[in-house]
C-alpha positions as CSV (number, residue, x, y, z in Angstrom):
1,M,0.0,0.1,0.1
2,N,1.4,3.3,-1.1
3,S,0.5,6.0,1.8
4,I,1.7,7.2,4.8
5,H,0.9,3.9,6.7
6,D,4.2,2.7,5.1
7,M,6.7,4.8,6.9
8,G,9.7,2.5,7.0
9,G,12.6,4.3,5.5
10,M,11.2,7.5,5.3
11,H,13.1,10.8,5.9
12,G,12.0,13.7,7.9
13,F,10.7,12.0,11.1
14,G,13.9,12.3,13.0
15,K,15.5,9.7,15.5
16,I,13.6,6.7,17.0
17,P,13.2,7.6,20.5
18,Y,14.5,5.0,23.0
19,E,12.9,5.0,26.5
20,E,15.2,3.6,29.2
21,N,13.6,0.6,30.9
22,E,10.5,1.0,28.9
23,P,7.5,-0.8,30.5
24,V,5.6,-3.5,28.4
25,F,2.4,-1.5,28.9
26,H,2.3,2.4,29.6
27,A,-1.0,2.0,30.9
28,A,-3.3,-0.7,31.9
29,W,-5.7,-0.1,28.7
30,E,-3.0,-1.1,26.5
31,G,-2.9,-4.6,28.1
32,R,-6.7,-4.9,27.8
33,V,-6.4,-3.7,24.0
34,Y,-3.6,-6.2,23.4
35,A,-5.5,-9.1,25.0
36,M,-8.6,-8.1,22.9
37,A,-6.5,-8.3,19.5
38,M,-4.9,-11.4,20.3
39,Y,-7.5,-13.5,21.8
40,T,-11.0,-12.4,20.5
41,P,-12.2,-15.3,18.5
42,V,-13.6,-13.1,15.8
43,G,-11.3,-12.3,12.7
44,V,-10.5,-8.9,11.3
45,P,-11.9,-8.6,7.7
46,G,-9.0,-8.3,5.4
47,G,-6.4,-8.8,8.2
48,F,-5.4,-6.7,11.4
49,R,-2.8,-4.4,9.5
50,Y,-5.1,-3.8,6.4
51,M,-7.6,-2.3,8.9
52,I,-5.2,-0.3,10.5
53,E,-4.0,1.0,6.9
54,K,-7.7,2.0,6.4
55,M,-7.4,4.8,9.1
56,D,-7.4,8.3,8.0
57,P,-3.9,9.5,7.2
58,A,-4.1,12.4,10.2
59,D,-5.7,10.0,12.6
60,Y,-2.9,7.3,11.9
61,L,0.0,10.0,12.4
62,S,-1.6,11.3,15.6
63,A,-2.7,7.7,17.3
64,S,-0.4,5.8,19.6
65,Y,0.5,2.2,19.0
66,Y,-2.2,0.7,20.7
67,E,-4.8,3.1,19.7
68,K,-4.4,1.8,16.3
69,W,-4.8,-1.6,17.7
70,M,-7.9,-0.6,19.2
71,H,-9.1,0.8,15.8
72,A,-8.4,-2.3,13.9
73,R,-10.0,-4.7,16.4
74,T,-13.2,-2.2,17.0
75,Q,-13.8,-2.1,13.1
76,G,-13.4,-5.4,12.6
77,L,-16.0,-6.2,15.1
78,L,-18.3,-3.4,13.6
79,E,-17.9,-5.1,10.2
80,K,-18.6,-8.6,11.7
81,G,-21.9,-7.2,13.0
82,I,-20.8,-8.2,16.6
83,F,-22.1,-4.7,17.7
84,T,-23.4,-1.6,15.8
85,Q,-21.9,1.8,15.8
86,Q,-24.9,3.3,17.9
87,E,-24.0,0.6,20.7
88,L,-20.3,1.6,20.5
89,E,-21.2,5.1,20.7
90,A,-23.6,4.7,23.7
91,K,-20.9,2.5,25.5
92,I,-18.2,5.4,24.7
93,K,-20.7,8.2,26.0
94,Y,-21.5,5.9,29.2
95,F,-17.9,5.8,30.4
96,A,-17.1,9.4,29.3
97,E,-20.0,10.3,31.7
98,H,-18.9,7.6,34.4
99,Q,-15.2,8.0,34.7
100,D,-14.8,6.0,37.8
101,E,-16.5,3.0,36.5
102,Q,-14.5,0.1,35.7
103,P,-15.4,-2.3,32.6
104,P,-16.2,-5.8,33.6
105,V,-13.5,-8.2,34.1
106,V,-13.8,-12.0,33.7
107,Q,-11.6,-14.0,35.7
108,D,-11.0,-17.4,34.0
109,A,-7.7,-19.3,35.1
110,E,-8.0,-21.8,32.3
111,K,-8.2,-19.0,29.6
112,L,-5.5,-16.9,30.9
113,E,-3.1,-20.2,31.1
114,R,-3.8,-20.9,27.6
115,A,-3.2,-17.0,26.6
116,L,0.2,-17.3,28.4
117,Q,1.1,-20.5,26.7
118,S,0.1,-19.1,23.5
119,L,2.7,-16.1,23.7
120,V,5.8,-18.6,24.0
121,K,4.6,-21.2,21.6
122,Q,6.6,-21.5,18.5
123,Q,4.4,-21.6,15.3
124,P,5.4,-24.3,13.0
125,P,5.7,-23.7,9.0
126,D,2.7,-24.6,7.0
127,P,2.7,-28.2,5.9
128,A,1.3,-27.3,2.6
129,Q,4.5,-26.9,-0.1
130,P,2.9,-26.1,-3.4
131,N,6.1,-25.5,-5.2
132,P,9.8,-25.8,-4.7
133,P,11.6,-22.7,-3.6
134,K,13.3,-20.7,-6.5
135,F,16.1,-19.4,-4.5
136,K,18.9,-20.6,-2.0
137,A,21.2,-19.0,0.3
138,G,23.7,-16.9,-1.6
139,D,21.4,-15.8,-4.7
140,M,21.6,-12.4,-5.7
141,I,17.7,-11.3,-5.9
142,R,16.0,-8.1,-6.7
143,A,12.9,-6.9,-4.6
144,K,10.0,-6.4,-7.0
145,N,8.9,-2.8,-7.9
146,M,5.1,-3.8,-6.8
147,H,2.3,-1.6,-5.9
148,P,-0.4,-3.7,-4.2
149,V,-3.8,-1.8,-3.3
150,G,-4.1,-3.8,0.1
151,H,-1.8,-4.6,2.9
152,T,1.9,-6.0,2.0
153,R,4.8,-7.0,4.0
154,L,7.1,-5.9,1.3
155,P,8.6,-2.6,2.7
156,R,8.3,0.3,0.0
157,Y,11.9,1.4,0.6
158,C,13.4,-1.7,-1.0
159,R,11.1,-2.3,-3.9
160,G,13.7,-2.6,-6.9
161,K,16.6,-3.0,-4.7
162,L,19.3,-5.5,-5.0
163,G,20.0,-8.1,-2.1
164,V,21.4,-11.4,-1.5
165,V,19.4,-14.7,0.1
166,D,20.9,-15.1,3.5
167,H,18.5,-17.9,4.9
168,Y,15.6,-19.8,3.6
169,Y,12.9,-20.7,6.4
170,D,10.2,-22.8,5.1
171,Y,6.8,-22.4,3.8
172,W,4.7,-20.1,5.4
173,R,1.3,-18.3,4.9
174,V,1.7,-14.7,3.1
175,D,0.6,-12.0,5.2
176,D,-0.8,-9.8,2.2
177,T,-4.2,-9.1,1.9
178,P,-5.6,-11.8,-0.8
179,P,-7.5,-10.7,-3.5
180,A,-11.7,-11.0,-2.8
181,G,-12.7,-14.5,-2.4
182,E,-9.3,-15.9,-2.3
183,E,-7.3,-17.4,0.7
184,H,-3.9,-16.4,1.8
185,A,-1.2,-18.0,-0.4
186,I,1.4,-20.4,0.9
187,E,4.9,-19.5,-0.2
188,P,8.7,-20.1,0.8
189,L,10.1,-17.4,3.0
190,Y,13.6,-16.2,3.1
191,R,15.8,-13.7,4.9
192,I,17.3,-11.3,2.3
193,K,20.4,-9.2,3.2
194,F,20.6,-5.6,1.9
195,E,23.4,-3.1,2.0
196,A,22.2,0.1,3.6
197,R,24.0,1.9,0.7
198,E,21.7,0.0,-1.7
199,L,18.7,1.0,-0.1
200,W,19.4,4.8,0.9
201,G,22.6,5.5,-1.2
202,D,25.5,7.7,-0.2
203,E,23.4,9.2,3.0
204,A,23.3,5.6,4.5
205,E,25.6,4.8,7.4
206,P,28.9,3.0,6.5
207,N,29.2,-0.7,6.9
208,Q,25.5,-1.3,7.7
209,V,23.2,-3.7,6.3
210,L,19.6,-4.9,6.8
211,Y,17.9,-8.2,6.8
212,I,14.0,-8.4,5.9
213,D,12.1,-11.6,5.9
214,M,10.3,-11.8,2.5
215,F,7.9,-14.1,0.5
216,E,8.9,-15.3,-2.7
217,S,6.3,-13.4,-4.6
218,Y,8.2,-10.5,-3.4
219,L,11.4,-11.6,-5.3
220,E,12.8,-11.8,-8.8
221,T,16.2,-13.0,-10.1
222,S,18.5,-10.0,-10.4
223,V,19.3,-10.2,-14.1
């Protein structure tokens, strides 16, 4: 998606601030939003990141990290018909007028344990292997100069750039938004090494490289 939502590698935003001893969550509501996003058993139409990328650009730039997550989960539930816009607005109004009121909390030790276990569970590769991988470690490749309408994991700043296959993982589900009526594709996944100078030219820091995990459909031979 070619929009402000793909900010990776863009100039003009200054250095990324690092907070010493940064907590996992800066406020209790962020933890609740994380839990809602991870464990609500209702999918987000088009995918979680795609829903975030539908935000108004001004709202996207002004929203905090977990505000974007809350937007995606809320809009997904609205589109699924779990609740209506009127019901949502009524609930927001209620808590705005009763700021000392706390939302209900469900205590379920079994669900909590399953959630904690899922945080550390390693996801296996997809057993489906439609086609043999086209590339191997050491191959020179070029990231395709593609411009999908929906969400893609292909960073805009590396499109058309040369890189080297550093590692082949296995087959994984492509996270891009699939065409209407189609399932997510299963493809080989690679770790690609890019020289910083290749990505950002003479202004790049010396002796720097960037490793990016990329699906096979993002790549083409370099000749």
